[in-house]
Every structure is written in structure tokens, then in C-alpha cells.
C-alpha positions as CSV (number, residue, x, y, z in Angstrom):
1,M,-21.1,67.3,-30.7
2,A,-18.7,66.0,-33.2
3,T,-20.3,64.1,-36.1
4,R,-21.1,60.5,-35.2
5,R,-18.8,59.1,-37.9
6,H,-15.9,61.4,-36.9
7,F,-16.3,60.6,-33.2
8,L,-16.2,56.9,-34.0
9,K,-12.9,57.5,-35.9
10,L,-11.6,59.4,-32.8
11,T,-12.6,56.5,-30.6
12,A,-10.9,54.0,-32.9
13,A,-7.7,56.0,-32.8
14,A,-8.0,56.2,-29.0
15,G,-8.0,52.4,-28.9
16,L,-4.3,52.4,-29.6
17,A,-3.7,53.9,-26.1
18,P,-4.2,51.0,-23.6
19,A,-0.8,49.3,-24.2
20,V,1.1,52.6,-24.1
21,V,-0.6,53.8,-20.9
22,S,0.0,50.4,-19.2
23,A,3.6,50.4,-20.2
24,Q,4.2,53.9,-18.9
25,G,2.1,53.5,-15.8
26,R,-1.3,54.9,-15.0
27,A,-1.5,58.3,-16.8
28,K,-3.1,61.1,-14.8
29,V,-5.6,63.6,-16.2
30,I,-7.0,66.4,-13.9
31,V,-10.1,68.3,-14.9
32,I,-10.7,71.6,-13.1
33,G,-14.4,72.7,-13.2
34,G,-17.5,70.5,-13.1
35,G,-19.8,72.2,-15.6
36,F,-21.0,70.9,-18.9
37,G,-17.5,70.9,-20.3
38,G,-15.6,69.6,-17.3
39,A,-18.0,66.8,-16.2
40,T,-18.4,65.7,-19.8
41,A,-14.6,65.7,-20.4
42,A,-14.0,63.6,-17.3
43,R,-16.6,61.0,-18.2
44,A,-15.5,60.8,-21.8
45,L,-11.9,60.3,-20.8
46,K,-12.9,57.3,-18.7
47,A,-15.2,55.9,-21.4
48,L,-12.4,56.1,-24.0
49,Q,-9.6,54.9,-21.8
50,P,-10.7,53.2,-18.5
51,A,-7.0,52.8,-17.5
52,L,-6.6,56.6,-17.1
53,D,-6.6,58.1,-13.6
54,V,-9.1,60.9,-14.0
55,T,-9.8,63.5,-11.2
56,L,-12.4,66.2,-11.4
57,I,-11.8,69.1,-9.1
58,E,-15.1,70.9,-8.2
59,P,-15.9,72.6,-4.9
60,N,-19.6,72.5,-5.2
61,P,-21.3,69.2,-4.6
62,V,-24.3,70.4,-6.6
63,Y,-24.1,72.0,-10.0
64,T,-26.7,74.7,-10.8
65,S,-27.3,75.0,-14.6
66,C,-27.4,78.3,-16.3
67,P,-29.2,76.9,-19.4
68,F,-33.0,77.1,-18.7
69,S,-32.4,79.3,-15.6
70,N,-34.3,82.1,-17.4
71,S,-37.3,79.9,-17.2
72,V,-37.0,80.2,-13.4
73,L,-37.6,83.9,-13.7
74,A,-40.8,83.3,-15.6
75,D,-42.0,80.7,-13.0
76,L,-41.8,78.0,-15.6
77,R,-39.3,76.1,-13.5
78,E,-38.1,76.0,-9.9
79,I,-34.5,76.5,-9.1
80,D,-34.2,73.0,-7.7
81,Q,-34.9,71.7,-11.2
82,Q,-31.7,73.4,-12.3
83,R,-29.5,71.4,-9.8
84,F,-27.6,68.3,-10.5
85,R,-25.3,66.1,-8.4
86,Y,-22.2,64.3,-9.5
87,D,-23.3,60.8,-8.8
88,G,-23.2,59.8,-12.5
89,V,-19.7,61.2,-12.8
90,K,-18.5,59.2,-9.8
91,G,-20.2,56.1,-11.1
92,A,-18.3,56.4,-14.4
93,G,-15.0,55.9,-12.4
94,V,-14.0,59.5,-12.1
95,T,-12.5,60.6,-8.8
96,V,-14.4,63.8,-7.7
97,A,-12.5,66.0,-5.4
98,E,-15.0,68.4,-3.7
99,T,-12.5,71.2,-3.2
100,S,-11.1,74.2,-5.0
101,A,-8.0,74.4,-7.2
102,T,-6.0,77.4,-5.9
103,A,-3.0,77.2,-8.2
104,V,-1.6,75.5,-11.3
105,D,2.1,75.1,-11.9
106,A,2.6,74.4,-15.6
107,E,6.4,73.7,-15.1
108,T,6.0,71.0,-12.5
109,K,2.6,69.9,-13.9
110,T,0.9,70.1,-10.5
111,V,-2.4,71.5,-9.2
112,T,-2.6,72.9,-5.6
113,L,-5.8,72.4,-3.7
114,A,-7.4,74.5,-1.0
115,D,-5.9,72.5,1.8
116,G,-2.4,73.0,0.4
117,S,-2.0,69.5,-1.0
118,K,-0.8,69.0,-4.6
119,L,-1.9,66.7,-7.4
120,S,0.3,65.9,-10.4
121,Y,-0.9,65.5,-13.9
122,D,0.2,64.3,-17.3
123,R,-2.6,66.4,-19.0
124,L,-4.7,69.1,-17.4
125,V,-8.2,70.1,-18.6
126,M,-9.4,73.5,-17.4
127,T,-13.1,74.5,-17.6
128,P,-13.1,77.5,-15.2
129,G,-16.2,79.2,-16.7
130,I,-16.5,82.9,-16.3
131,D,-15.8,85.6,-13.8
132,F,-17.0,89.2,-13.9
133,N,-14.9,92.2,-14.6
134,W,-15.9,93.9,-11.4
135,G,-15.3,97.6,-11.7
136,A,-15.3,97.6,-15.5
137,L,-18.8,99.2,-15.3
138,P,-18.5,102.1,-12.8
139,G,-20.7,101.6,-9.8
140,Y,-21.1,97.9,-10.3
141,D,-19.3,95.5,-8.0
142,E,-20.2,92.4,-5.9
143,A,-22.1,94.5,-3.4
144,A,-24.1,96.2,-6.2
145,A,-25.1,92.8,-7.5
146,Q,-27.3,92.4,-4.3
147,K,-29.3,95.4,-5.4
148,M,-29.0,95.0,-9.2
149,P,-28.6,91.2,-9.7
150,H,-26.8,89.9,-12.7
151,A,-28.2,86.3,-12.4
152,W,-25.5,85.3,-15.0
153,K,-24.3,82.6,-12.6
154,A,-27.4,80.6,-11.8
155,G,-28.4,80.0,-8.2
156,A,-28.9,82.6,-5.5
157,Q,-28.8,85.5,-8.0
158,T,-31.5,83.9,-10.1
159,V,-33.8,83.6,-7.0
160,L,-33.0,87.2,-6.0
161,L,-34.0,88.5,-9.4
162,R,-37.2,86.5,-9.4
163,Q,-38.1,87.8,-6.0
164,Q,-37.5,91.4,-7.1
165,L,-39.8,90.9,-10.1
166,Q,-42.5,89.4,-7.9
167,A,-42.3,92.3,-5.4
168,M,-42.4,95.0,-8.1
169,D,-45.6,97.0,-8.4
170,D,-47.6,96.5,-11.6
171,G,-46.5,99.3,-13.9
172,G,-42.9,99.2,-12.8
173,L,-40.1,99.4,-15.3
174,V,-37.6,96.5,-15.6
175,V,-34.3,97.7,-17.0
176,M,-31.7,95.2,-18.4
177,S,-28.1,95.9,-19.4
178,A,-26.5,93.6,-21.9
179,P,-22.6,93.7,-22.4
180,A,-20.5,93.9,-25.4
181,N,-19.1,90.7,-26.9
182,P,-17.7,88.3,-25.9
183,F,-19.7,86.9,-23.1
184,R,-21.4,83.7,-21.9
185,C,-24.4,82.6,-24.0
186,P,-24.8,85.3,-26.7
187,P,-28.7,84.8,-27.0
188,G,-29.1,84.7,-23.2
189,P,-30.0,88.3,-22.5
190,Y,-32.7,88.3,-25.2
191,E,-34.2,85.1,-24.1
192,R,-34.3,86.6,-20.6
193,A,-36.0,89.7,-21.8
194,S,-38.6,87.5,-23.6
195,L,-39.4,85.4,-20.6
196,I,-39.5,88.3,-18.2
197,A,-42.0,89.9,-20.6
198,Y,-43.9,86.6,-20.8
199,W,-44.3,86.7,-17.0
200,L,-45.1,90.4,-16.9
201,K,-47.8,90.0,-19.5
202,I,-49.6,87.5,-17.2
203,W,-49.0,89.0,-13.7
204,K,-48.0,92.7,-14.2
205,P,-49.4,93.7,-17.6
206,K,-48.9,97.5,-17.1
207,S,-45.1,97.0,-16.7
208,K,-42.5,97.4,-19.4
209,L,-39.0,96.2,-20.0
210,L,-36.1,98.4,-21.3
211,L,-33.1,96.5,-22.7
212,L,-30.0,98.7,-22.9
213,D,-27.4,97.0,-25.2
214,A,-23.7,97.7,-25.8
215,K,-24.1,96.1,-29.3
216,D,-25.9,97.0,-32.5
217,A,-26.7,93.4,-33.3
218,F,-27.3,90.2,-31.5
219,S,-27.8,86.5,-32.0
220,K,-31.2,85.5,-33.5
221,Q,-32.1,89.2,-33.6
222,R,-34.8,89.0,-36.3
223,L,-36.4,85.9,-34.7
224,F,-36.5,87.5,-31.3
225,Q,-37.8,90.8,-32.5
226,N,-40.4,89.1,-34.6
227,G,-41.6,87.2,-31.5
228,W,-41.6,90.4,-29.4
229,A,-43.8,92.1,-32.0
230,Q,-46.2,89.2,-32.0
231,L,-46.4,88.4,-28.3
232,Y,-45.4,91.6,-26.4
233,P,-46.2,94.6,-28.6
234,G,-45.2,97.8,-26.8
235,M,-43.8,95.9,-23.8
236,I,-40.1,95.4,-24.8
237,E,-37.9,98.3,-25.9
238,W,-34.4,97.5,-27.2
239,V,-31.9,100.3,-27.3
240,P,-28.8,99.5,-29.4
241,L,-25.3,100.9,-29.0
242,S,-25.8,103.4,-31.9
243,Q,-28.8,104.8,-30.2
244,G,-27.3,105.2,-26.7
245,G,-27.7,101.7,-25.4
246,K,-24.3,101.3,-23.8
247,V,-24.6,101.7,-20.0
248,T,-21.7,103.8,-18.7
249,S,-22.4,103.7,-15.0
250,V,-24.9,102.5,-12.4
251,D,-26.1,103.6,-9.0
252,P,-27.4,100.7,-7.0
253,A,-28.7,102.9,-4.2
254,T,-31.2,104.5,-6.6
255,L,-31.5,101.6,-9.2
256,T,-30.3,104.1,-11.8
257,L,-28.5,103.2,-15.1
258,T,-26.8,105.9,-17.0
259,T,-25.9,105.9,-20.7
260,E,-24.2,108.5,-22.9
261,F,-27.5,110.1,-23.7
262,A,-29.9,109.3,-20.8
263,T,-30.5,108.2,-17.3
264,H,-33.0,105.4,-16.5
265,K,-34.4,104.7,-13.1
266,A,-35.6,101.1,-12.7
267,A,-38.0,99.4,-10.4
268,V,-36.0,96.2,-11.0
269,A,-32.5,96.4,-12.6
270,N,-30.8,93.3,-14.2
271,V,-27.2,94.3,-15.0
272,I,-25.1,91.7,-16.9
273,P,-21.5,92.9,-16.6
274,P,-18.5,92.4,-18.8
275,Q,-16.9,89.0,-18.3
276,K,-13.6,87.1,-18.5
277,A,-12.3,83.6,-17.9
278,G,-12.5,82.2,-14.4
279,A,-9.8,83.5,-12.0
280,I,-7.7,80.2,-12.0
281,A,-7.1,80.7,-15.7
282,A,-5.1,83.9,-15.2
283,Q,-3.2,82.3,-12.3
284,A,-2.3,79.3,-14.5
285,G,-1.0,81.6,-17.2
286,V,-3.5,80.4,-19.9
287,A,-5.4,83.7,-20.1
288,D,-4.1,86.5,-22.3
289,R,-4.6,90.2,-22.0
290,T,-8.2,90.0,-23.2
291,G,-9.0,87.9,-20.1
292,W,-9.8,84.9,-22.2
293,C,-7.8,81.7,-23.0
294,P,-6.4,81.2,-26.6
295,V,-6.3,77.6,-27.7
296,E,-5.4,75.6,-30.8
297,P,-8.5,74.2,-32.5
298,I,-7.9,70.5,-32.6
299,A,-7.1,69.3,-29.0
300,F,-7.9,72.8,-27.5
301,E,-4.5,72.9,-25.9
302,S,-3.5,76.3,-24.6
303,T,-1.2,78.3,-26.9
304,L,0.4,79.8,-23.8
305,R,1.0,76.7,-21.6
306,P,1.8,73.1,-22.9
307,N,-0.2,70.1,-21.6
308,I,-3.1,72.3,-20.5
309,H,-6.4,72.2,-22.4
310,V,-9.1,74.8,-22.0
311,L,-12.7,74.3,-22.8
312,G,-16.1,76.0,-22.8
313,D,-16.9,79.6,-21.9
314,A,-13.3,80.5,-20.8
315,A,-11.7,79.7,-24.1
316,I,-11.3,81.7,-27.3
317,M,-12.8,79.3,-29.9
318,G,-12.9,81.5,-33.0
319,G,-16.4,81.4,-34.5
320,M,-17.8,78.9,-32.0
321,P,-19.9,80.6,-29.4
322,K,-19.8,80.2,-25.6
323,S,-22.6,77.8,-24.8
324,A,-23.3,74.5,-22.9
325,F,-23.8,72.6,-26.2
326,A,-20.4,73.9,-27.4
327,A,-18.7,73.0,-24.1
328,N,-20.1,69.5,-24.2
329,A,-19.0,69.0,-27.8
330,Q,-15.5,70.4,-27.2
331,A,-15.1,68.1,-24.2
332,K,-15.7,64.9,-26.2
333,V,-13.3,66.0,-28.9
334,C,-10.7,67.1,-26.3
335,A,-11.0,63.7,-24.4
336,A,-10.4,61.8,-27.6
337,A,-7.4,64.0,-28.4
338,I,-5.9,63.6,-25.0
339,V,-6.1,59.8,-25.2
340,S,-4.4,59.9,-28.6
341,L,-1.7,62.3,-27.4
342,L,-1.0,60.0,-24.4
343,A,-0.6,57.1,-26.8
344,G,1.9,59.1,-28.9
345,A,-0.6,59.5,-31.7
346,R,-1.6,62.7,-33.5
347,P,-5.2,63.8,-32.8
348,Q,-7.5,64.1,-35.8
349,A,-9.0,67.5,-36.8
350,P,-12.6,67.7,-35.6
351,I,-15.8,68.9,-37.0
352,L,-18.1,70.3,-34.3
353,I,-21.7,71.3,-34.1
354,N,-23.4,73.9,-31.8
355,T,-27.1,74.3,-31.5
356,C,-28.7,76.9,-29.3
357,Y,-32.4,76.9,-28.4
358,S,-34.1,80.0,-26.9
359,L,-37.6,80.4,-25.5
360,V,-39.5,83.5,-26.4
361,A,-42.5,82.2,-24.4
362,A,-43.3,78.9,-22.7
363,D,-44.5,77.4,-26.0
364,Y,-42.5,79.5,-28.4
365,G,-39.0,78.3,-29.2
366,I,-36.3,79.4,-31.7
367,S,-32.9,78.0,-32.5
368,I,-29.6,78.6,-34.3
369,A,-27.1,76.0,-35.4
370,G,-23.5,76.2,-36.6
371,V,-20.9,73.7,-37.9
372,Y,-17.2,74.4,-37.3
373,R,-13.8,73.1,-38.4
374,P,-10.2,74.1,-37.7
375,D,-8.9,76.7,-40.1
376,K,-5.9,79.0,-39.8
377,G,-5.5,78.3,-36.1
378,Q,-9.1,78.7,-35.0
379,L,-12.5,77.1,-35.3
380,T,-14.3,78.6,-38.3
381,D,-17.9,78.4,-39.2
382,I,-18.6,76.3,-42.3
383,P,-20.7,78.5,-44.7
384,G,-24.1,77.1,-45.4
385,A,-23.8,74.2,-42.9
386,G,-25.8,75.8,-40.1
387,G,-28.9,78.0,-40.0
388,T,-31.7,79.4,-37.9
389,S,-35.4,78.8,-37.4
390,P,-37.4,80.2,-40.3
391,L,-38.7,83.7,-39.7
392,E,-42.2,82.8,-40.7
393,A,-43.3,79.6,-39.0
394,V,-46.3,77.5,-39.8
395,G,-47.9,74.4,-38.4
396,G,-47.0,74.8,-34.8
397,L,-43.2,75.0,-35.4
398,R,-42.5,77.4,-32.6
399,G,-44.2,75.1,-30.1
400,Q,-42.3,72.1,-31.5
401,E,-39.0,74.0,-31.0
402,A,-39.9,74.7,-27.4
403,L,-40.4,71.0,-26.9
404,Y,-37.1,70.3,-28.7
405,A,-35.4,72.8,-26.3
406,S,-36.8,70.9,-23.2
407,S,-35.7,67.6,-24.7
408,W,-32.2,68.9,-25.4
409,F,-31.9,70.1,-21.8
410,R,-33.0,66.7,-20.4
411,T,-30.6,64.9,-22.7
412,I,-27.5,66.9,-22.0
413,T,-28.0,67.0,-18.2
414,A,-28.6,63.3,-18.1
415,E,-25.5,62.6,-20.3
416,T,-23.4,65.0,-18.2
417,F,-24.5,64.3,-14.7
418,G,-26.9,61.4,-14.7
């Protein structure tokens, strides 16, 4: 989140807004997408400026969280524990429209809903999350995901992958495919490999996991690999890009993954495909040719369309990664900026923090933190302000970090949805 002192400054600046909003009528802010970014932004807007008319557009009455969904694969959590309703959002005074946004017209400042009706806005916040680049990996499409689940959108795919692991014979090979950057949750594939190995070690100890990677380096790499050597010796094999790790095609009928140098037949295949911003972003004109959404780094306003702000996984945020913590922090800063803009004031430049916890086992946690500020049109990491867990841990630190991870998840979900 933004630092406490800085957020209080933003809140104080936002206090100028009531008279302006009242004089001009009830200003309208629409938020598309009810994840950690969208739901937080909607609640923060109402908290900072109760006079605002805030509508959250989200077709799903229940949100299924991706953070901690890897624990479902390891039987450490049930999928129902990942599900959250919007009662807290509604209780905060936000209007929740349980429908889809099908179009955005930046010229008329309107959003079209699934039934054809239109809502107008003064400011629009888009948190569309990610979609998959179906077809970017030959052989992998929506139908293939039923044979080789991605489980990168939590829910039915998570359950399917867990069922496949449970049905696999002991001694079977689990093959994972991790994409090139950028993608949602950079440490996610490696936490997943860890927790699948954790489960295999207990229930199917003759099995192994092969992780094929389209990169030569990954987030918290030394920490993960140190944990693998300690906990799962000989069970996890990571193949980087330079050693033929990039998957070039898949065959769902035979559960085969092909790289430049080899073919791998899996008993269970988890393919995490290339990604892009959610489809509504392209329709609204806020996504560029990369498939992601460029924004300025203070209010997170689109550099392609005025009065539209993009948060979370869909946005290009410079050095700040795509994570739930990041989306939550961006949402608070964006809400304060919007209230200032509606009051005719200039938003203050933020300082943001991101912390990402990962589980290597049920009682073995690691983390990375970064601090970011606007610089030359993007968010830039402040050197020396962040850091990672120490490589050599003593005194039960790994167990403590696992507890911190659980505490963080309870806190952020309660703040966002509770």
C-alpha cells in the first residue's frame, strides 16, 4: 500500500472535494472488475468521498481468489475458502451491478452493459484482469485447457487440476509450462511447483515434476531452489529457456509438450499460457499492441484514453509486478487521485509498496518486497528499499513467514470483501 503518512496526505487533499462535487452535482465513477483492485478502488472512493456515485460492474456474485489457490492443489485449503461475496462492498455504499460491461465509449464517457443499457461516468476505473492469448502456443486453446488445465484463473480449473493430480498413478510425471514475462503473479508457477511437490512427497512419493520455463531467471529463484534442494531433492527439475525449456507446442490428446530439443509426455500437464489484459481493455482502446495497458504512474490514467484509469494485472506498471498486493495498493492511490481530480486538484505523486509471499511447503514461506515511485513516466523500484527473505534462515523464520502469508491473505480479503 502507499505509506501511511503519504496516504494520509492524499486523504487530506481529497477533503477539498465535497463542496466541488456538491456544486457540480453527484459525480459518477464506474469501476469495471471486482477483484482486489476493483473492489478496493470502489470502497476507497466511497470512504474518501461519500458523495460520489460509485458503481462496481462485476458479473460474478462470488469472487474466487487466485492468491492461495495453489494451496488448494496441495489439499491445504478447499476451493470454498477461496470464495468471497461482495456484501462488504455493498455495505460501504457502492452500487454493485451483477452484469458484464460489453463496451466502453471513451468519447461519450459511457459503459454499455450486457442488456444493452448504458451508464455514464465522469471517471472510469478498469480492472479487467487477464485473458489468455489462445493460439499463441500451438495446440493450446480453450478446449485443450480441459485436458491440460492452466488453473491461472482460480475456480473450476483449480479443481480440475487437483482432481487430475489425485487420479494420477504414483510414479507419474507432472509437467508444468511457465510463460515468458509479463504474466500474472511472477512467483506463482514456482510456488505451484513447490506445493505440488509437497503433496506428491506425501501421497505419491515416486512421482516427479518437470518445470519447463520460457525464461532463464524467475522471481525469488535462489530462495525457491534452496527450498527445493532441502525439501524435495530429485523431485523437481527446472529447465530454463537456454536449456530448451520453452514449450513450442502441445498435444492435449496425448498430454505431450514439445520444446526445441525434446518431447515430454505427462501424466498430468499444467500449461500456463501467454497472457494479455482482459478483453474489455482492447475494446475500450486502453490496450496497446503488446496486449497490456500503458498508464501514467501517479493516477494510473490511461495514456491512450482520457478519464480512464487502469489498475492491477492488466496495466503496464513499470517495475511494479502484477500481484494482488500491488492491485490493492494501486487502487487506494488511484481512488485518492480521482477524488483530487474531481475537485480540480493535482494528485500527489505516490510511493507504493508490494510484498509477495510464497509457500514452498505448508510451514515454509518466503517473500520479496519492493518500494516504487514515479520516475520518467513509469513506476520505478527504489534501490535498496525492498528485499527478499534471507537465503539462510534460522530460528523458525520460514515457518513464521508461512504464518505471515496466511495473515496477509486474511487481512487483504477482509479489507477488500469483508
